[in-house]
N, C-alpha and C positions, 0 to 999 in steps of 0.2 A: 396302375401297377406300381409306378414310381411313388405315388402317394402312400401306398400300403407299406412299401419298403422303408420310406422315410419315417412313418409312424413307428415301425418296429425298431428302427435305430434309436428313435427318441426314447422309447421305453427301455431298451437294453443299456444305453449309455449311462444313465444314472446308477444302474445296478453295478456296472463295471467300475465306475468311479468310486462307489462306496466300498466295493471289495478291495480295490487297490489301496484306498485310504486305510482300511482296517489292517491289511497286511503291512503297510508302511509303519503304522503306529506300533504294531506288534514287534516289527524288526527293531525299531528305535528303542522300544522298551527293553528288548532282550539285549541289544548291543550295549546299552549304557549301564548294565547292571553291576559290573565288577570292576574293582580297582586293585592295584598291587597291595598285597597284605591281606586281602579278603580270604577267609577260609571257605572252601567249596568242596563239593564232590563232583567228580568228572567221570562220565561214561566214555572212556578213551576209545573203546573199540566199537561203540554203538550197538552193544549187545545187552544193554540193561545190566551191566556190571559196574558198580560205582566205587570209586576210590577217593579217599580224602586227600586234600592237598591245599597248597597256598598259592594264590595268584602272584606271579612275579612281573616285574617290568619287562617290556620288550627289549630285545637285543638288536644291534645293528643288522645282523644277518637275517633277522625276521623281516624287517622293513626299516630302512633308515628313518623314514618319517615317523613311524610308530615309536621307535627307540628314542627319538628326540622328544616326542610328546610326553612320555613318562607317566601318563595318567592311566593307560590301559582301558580307557573308555571308548565307547562308540565304535567298536570293532567286532567282527564276526568270530575272531579267534583270540585266545589268550594263552600266554605261557604259564604253566602250572607245575610246581614242584610237588610230586606225589609223596605222601608220608612214607609209603612202602618202598620208595626208590630214593629217599633223601641222601643216603650214604653212597649209592652207586651212580646217581644221576642228579647231582645237586643243581645243575643248570636247568632242570625241568624239561618238559615237553609241551607240545601245542595241544590245545583242547578247544573244540568248537563251542561257541557260546550256547548254542541250543542243546548241547549235551552236558551242560553244567547246571548245578543247583546250589544254593547257599547252605552253609552249615549253621546251626544254631545251638545254643546251650553250651554244655561242656565240650562238645565235639568241635565247637568253633575256636577253641583255644589251640594255638600251634603246639606241636609236640615239644616236650621239654628239651632244652639244649643239652648235648652230651658234655658233661663236665669232667670226663675222665682224662682229658688232655687240656693242659693249661695254655696260656698265651705263648706265642713264638714271635720272633722278630727277624728282621733282615739287617745285617751290618753294612758298613761302608763298602765292603767287597761284594755285596749282593749275595751273601751266604745266609742260608736259612738256619736259624738255631733250632734246638729242641726246646721243650717246655721246662727244662731244668738243666743245671750244669752237668757236663759230661765227665765221667770218671776218667782220670788219666791212666791209661793202660800201657804196659803191664804195671802192676802195683809193686811197691817195695815190700819185701817180707823179711821178718827176722828169721834167723837160722834156727831150725828145730831138728830134733832127732827122730829117727824112725820109731814109731810107736807112741809118739806124743799125741795128746788129745788136741784136736784142732780148735781154733778160735772161730766161733760161728760168724762173727762180723767179717773176719778175714775171708772165710769161705764165700760169703755173699759177694764180696768184691771180686774174687777170682772168677766166680760164676758170671758176673756181669761182663767182665772182660772176655771170658771164653765164649760167651754167647753173642758177642759182637757189638757191645756198646761202643759207639764212636761218634765223633762230630762229622758234620758234612764237610766235603772238600771246599776249597776256596771258590766262591762264586756259584756254589751248587746247593742242592738240597739233599735229603737222604740221611740226615742224622738219625742214629738209632739209640734208643734207651732200653735198658733191661732192668726191670724192677722185680726184685725177689720179694715175694709176699709171704712165703712160708719156707722154713728149712728145719728138717728134723735129722739129727744124727742117729744112725743105726749102730748096732753092736759091732765093734771092730772084729775083723777076721784076718786070717792069713791069705796071702797071695795065692791065686789058683791059676795054673798055666792056661787052661782052656777057657778061662772066664775073664781074665784081666789083661788090659793093655797098659803097658808101663809097669815098672817094678820088677822084682825077681824073687826067687825063693827066699823066704825070711822077711819079706816086706809086709808091713801091717797095712791093711786096707780099711778105710772108714767109709761105709756106704752112707750117702747123704740123699735124703728124699727132699727135693726142692720143687717149689711152685713159683713160676715167674711169668711175667708179661713182657712182650716185646712190642715197641712202638717205633715206626719209621715215619719220619716227618718229611712230607713232600709239600710243594707249594700249593697244591689244590686239595690235599687230603692228608690224613694221618692213617696209616695202615696199622691195625692193632691185631696182634696174635695173643689172645688172653688165656691165662691159666694153663700154661704148659705144666705138666707134672712128669718129672724124670727122677730116676735114681742114678746118681753120679758117684763113682767109686774113687775116692781121693787117697793119695799116698804121698809120702815124702820122697822127693827125688834125690839124685846124687849131690845136688847143691844145697840140700837141707831146706828146700822150699816145698810147700804144698802144691800138688799138681793133680789135675783131674785126669782120670783114666777112662775105663770103659763106662758106658752108659746103658741104662735099661729104660725104655719108654713105659710110662704108666698111663698117661692120658694126653690125647692130642688137644691142641688149643682151639678155642672159638675165634674165628677171624671176622673182622668187619672193617669197613672204611668209614672214617668220620670226615665229612666234607669241611673244608676250611672256609670260613666266611670271607666274602670278597667285597 
């Protein structure tokens, strides 16, 4: 009986060794496939729904040894930034190697960088700049009379100030820029009690249709509210300066976050 069991063990053992070797080779092959910068697709939920992304280096919170390694090789799991989450989750998420596959051809190219925001910097006080100089608000205005035709460039500066263009506080981020991309003067009209804020009977109102974009600069991202469209009713106040009054919304902005490279 013992001889029969021994012979069975001798027959089964080589089969088990072969299976183990096959599995080990498969694991090593799968584990060593991807490096930071590789373009891949990942089935993050394991439901055969694939999303394009880019393999990132490990972070210390993933595993200190893996973060020090920097290669991203020979591991069961990878950090991947998904294209559809690049603005809201720039640090990426984890994806198992056996749920990843490489991208080829045109799809393998990373998505184009968003160039709508220029470079920013941090000064000696650790204050984050915007991507262009900030307008000094309030602006100086020449004195004008009620009924005068407004200067378009002057109105653009007033709008930028009124909508919140400002530098970040010392040691902080949060600088705001307002870019006026279109401005149209409407036909002048007389002040209307039930419609206008500011002014009085006899005040001339100039409706102005304006399109503008607001950007707020944070250390990790830039928040963009793009293509606001509003009608702003301007008038000359008691000091002979142009002032914005009541507003009428025309179109709400498109909002997005642009991650800042680290």
